[in-house]
N, C-alpha and C positions, 0 to 999 in steps of 0.2 A: 201445615202438616209436616211432620218430621219423618226421617227415614233412618233406619239402623243398618249398619253394615254387618252382615251375618257371616259367620264361619271364616275367620281370618286365616285359617289353615289352608285355604285355597291358594294363598300366595306362597310360592316357593322361590326363594332367591338364592342363587348360587354365585359365589365369588370365584373368579378365576384370575389370579395375579392381581392386577390393579383394575381389571375390567369388571363391570357388573352386568350380568346377563339375567334376564327374567324369563321364567317359563310361562308358557301360555296359561292364563288363569281366567276364572269366571267370577264375575261379581253378581251376587243375587241380592236384590233389594226387595223387601216385603213391606207393604203398607202396614203402619202401626195400629191404626184405629180398628182393625178387624172387620170393618164394614165391607170393604172391597179388598179382595186379595188379587194381587197381580205380581208377576215376576218380570224382571228385565234382565236379560242376559247380554252382557257386553264382553266381547273377547278382544284382547289386546296383547301386544308384545312390547316389553320395555328394553331398550338398548341404551345403556348409559356408558358413554365412552370417556375415559380419562386420557387426555393427551398432554403433551408438553411437560412430562414429568422431569424432575431434575436428574433422573438416572438415564445414562446413555449406554448403549451397547453397540458393538460392531454390527449387529443384525438390524438394529432400529435406527441408527444414525446414518444420514440425516432423515428426519421424518417431516421436516418443513424447510422453508427457504433459509439459506445461509446468506447473511448480509456481509458483503465485502466493502469495508470502508476505505475509500481512497482519499487521503488527506491532501489532495491536489485538485486543481481546477480541471473541469471538463476540457478535453482537447490537449492537455499537457502530456508530457512523455509518460508519466505515471498512470494517467487515466487511460491512454491508448493501450499500453502493455497490460495494465490491470484487467481491462475488459477482454483482451485477447486471452489472458490466462483463465478468466472466469468461464469463458466459453468451453475451453478444453477441460477445465475442472468439472464442469457439469457432466461431461461424458464419463469421467472416471468415478464420480461418486453416485452417478445415476440420480441426481437431485438438481435442484435449482439454486443458482447463485445470483443474487441481485446486487447491483452496484449503488453505493451511496457516496457522492462526493462531498467531503467536508474540508474545504481548504481553509487556510488561515493560521496565524501564529507560527509562520515559518514551518508549516507542516505538522505542528504539534497539536493543533486543535482536534482534528479527526483522529489522530493517534491516541490522544487522551480518552476519547470516547470509548475506544476499544479496551483501554486499560481498566476502565470502570464498568465494562459490560459484564453481563451475567456469564459465569464460567461454564457454559454449556456447549460451546463450539458453534453457536449460531451467529456470532459476531466476530469477524476477524479483520485484521488490518493488512492492507497492501501498502506497507510503509517503505520509505526510502532511507538512505543513509543519513541525510540531514535530520530526519525525525528521531532516529535512534542514536546517532553518534554526534553529529556536528552541532545541533542545537544545545545539547548538554555540555559539549566541550567549549563552545564559544560564549554561551550565555546561560550558565547553569540555573540561575534564579528564574529564568523565563519558562522553564520546563516543569510542568506539574507532576510528572511521573518519573520513576526510576527505570531507565530503559533495560536494565539488567535484572530487575527484581519484579517488575509489574507485568511482564509479558512471558509467554511461552513461545519460543521461536518454532516455526514450522517449516523452514527451508528458504534459502536464498534463490531468487528467481534468475535475474540477469544482472550484468554489469553494463554501465553506460559510460563511455569515454566522455570527458568534458572537452570543450573546444572554445577557443577564442576566435571570434569572427569580426570582419569589417565589411562594409559594402564593397561590391566587386569593383566599383570605379574609384575606390579610395586611393589616396596617394601611397599608402603603405602596401607594398607587394609581398613582403615577408615579415616575420616576427622581428627580425633584426632591424628592419626599417622602422617598425612601430616603436621598439624599445629605444632606438636612437632619438626619435622625435620626443618620446616621453621624458627622456633624460634632459633634453634641452627645454622642455616645456612642462615642468612638474605640475601635476593636477589639472592640466588643460584637457586631457582626454577623459571623456565620460564613458563609463562602462556599465551597461545594463546587466543586472543579475536577477536570478529568480527568487531572491529572498535574503534577508540580512544574515541568517545563520544557515544558508544552504551550502552544500559541498562546493558549488561553483564559486561562491564568495570566498571560501577558504582557498580554493585553487588559485584564484587571482591574487590573494594575499601572498601565497608561496611564490607565485610568478614575479610579483613585484619585489619581494625580498631577494630572490635569486638574481633578477636582472638589474636590481638597483634602480627601479623606477617608481613613480608615484602617479596613480590615476585616481579619478573620482568615481567611486562606486555609486550606482543608481539602482536601488532595489525596486523590483516590480512584483506583481502578484504571481509571476511565473507563466508557464505555458507559452503561447504565441506572443505574449506581451514582450518577451525578451527580444526575439528577432525583429519584431515590428518597431521596437524602440530605435533600432539602428536604421531600418528601412525608412522610417518616418523622419529621420534626421534629429531625433531627440538625444541620441548618444552617438558617439563615433565608433564604438565597439561594443561587443557583448560577450558574456561568458555563460555557458550553460551546457546541458546535455546535447550531444551532437545530433541526436534524433530530432530535437526541436528545430534545428537549423537545416535538416536534410533536404527538404523540398526546395527551400530557398537557395541552397547551394546547387542543387541539380538544375534549377531554373536560371542559374547564372546571376542571381541577385546578391548573394553573399559569398565571401571568400574566407576559407579557414586558414588561419595563420599558425595555430599551435594546437596540439591535442595532448591528452593525458595517456593515450594508449594507441598503439599502432593498429591501423585497420587496412586491409587489402585495397579497399576502394580509394584510400587516400595515402597511398604509399609515399608520396612526395612530401607530405605534411610532417614537420618535425615534432618530436616530443622534447622536453627540456634537456634531457641528457644528450640528445643529438646536437644541441647548441653549446655543449661544453659545460653545462651545469652539473653539479654533483648528484643531485637527486631529482627524480621525476615526481610529478604531482599525482595524487591518487584519483582513481575513477570512482564514480558513484555506483550504487546498486539498489535494487528493489528486493524486498523479502516479505514473507508472510508471517504474521504474528497473531496470537490469541491472547486473551487475558491470562495472567498467571494462575495456575491451578486447574487447567483443563483436565477432564477425565482421561485416563489412559486409553479408554475405549474410543474416544473421539480422535486422539492423536494417531491411534492405529489405523484409522480410516483416512484422515487428512494428509498425514505426512507422505505415505507412499503415493497417494493420489496426486499430490502436488508435484512430486518428482516425475511421475509419468506425464503429467500435463506439460511441464516445462520442457521435457525432452521428447515430446511427441513429434513425429515427422511432419505434422501440420504446423505446429507452433514454432519450431526452431528456424525454419527458412523465413518465416514472416518477421521474426525478431531480427535476424541477421540482415534482412533487407532494409531494416530501419537503423542499422549500424549498432545493434546491441550485441554484446558478447554473452552467449549462453554458457553458463558455467555453474551448474547446480551445486549447492552446498547443503549438507544435512543440517538439521537443527544444532547438533553438537559443533560442527564446523562453523556454523553461522554465528553462534554466540561467542566462540573463541575468536573468530576474525573481527567481530564487532568490538569486543573488549580491547583487542590489540590496537585497532584503529583509533578507538577512543583515547587510549593512553597516549598514542603518538600525536594525535591532533591536539589534545589538551596541552601537552608539553610544548608543542610548536606555537600554539596560540598564546601561551604565557610568555614564551621567549620573544614573540613578535609584539607583545603588548596589545593583543586584540581580544583577549578574553575579558568579558565584562564581570 
């Protein structure tokens, strides 16, 4: 037995923007054979929602989770500060920020994921200076993206001083002691670092050049692997973000011999210029990036929200307790500073013969 749908004019569909709303309608079905007549009345309402459109506006963004890709190991300096920032950013954008750790490739693996992501503001990178500056300057062929063309900068978060450390019971009490030993025993000292193209590795290259010493660099995967390499006796020294060493220094297990930036908590620890060298070594930094071509409406939401999150009265004391220097930079300042640093690092790398 077949049925015919009668009077299609009962259906009234109205389009509002990109949403489809259906008025309450009635379907009347009538038996075709004429022997029995009956009617079935069915009432229903259709709501068809179109989400995730490629168009963003300050009113609608964000309408779903924002993924913050951290190209570093869980528990690393970048992971810790990135998660702290994500919590504050949630408050500012009134939305959710989820963390995805994608370490590897000297911080370029996760960063490249964001370079290739959809340009809708729902995938951003919490990248460090090695991913943006040092990898490209030290090993250009290993970096699959252009740090100055493939990203939209969203603001610099914090700076982290680098430090050279040894075990607290090591024979070297000062950097001068260490340098003297290294001069007498070229290559004998092993130094753990967080990656072959990290800012820390470059810092040690500058230190070696300035002090006229030679040590053997031992790359790790970063994070706590750096201090644990020294504590476990696998290396005699380590170089990395001071925040990675902080708890071990407080516990009396590690001693800082040299830093790249003065901090009140370590007023007695020298930087290179204190020891008579002409130039100090640079500190690292963390910044936020999206894929190039983000809608202006997205940036109008993210950029001020990031600034407020970084400078919030909750965030700043937490960061300073971990020995970070809070110094927010706008996207314009961020790209200018990164370009200048890249040119400087690239030139020094060529001069020292460490650019691949």
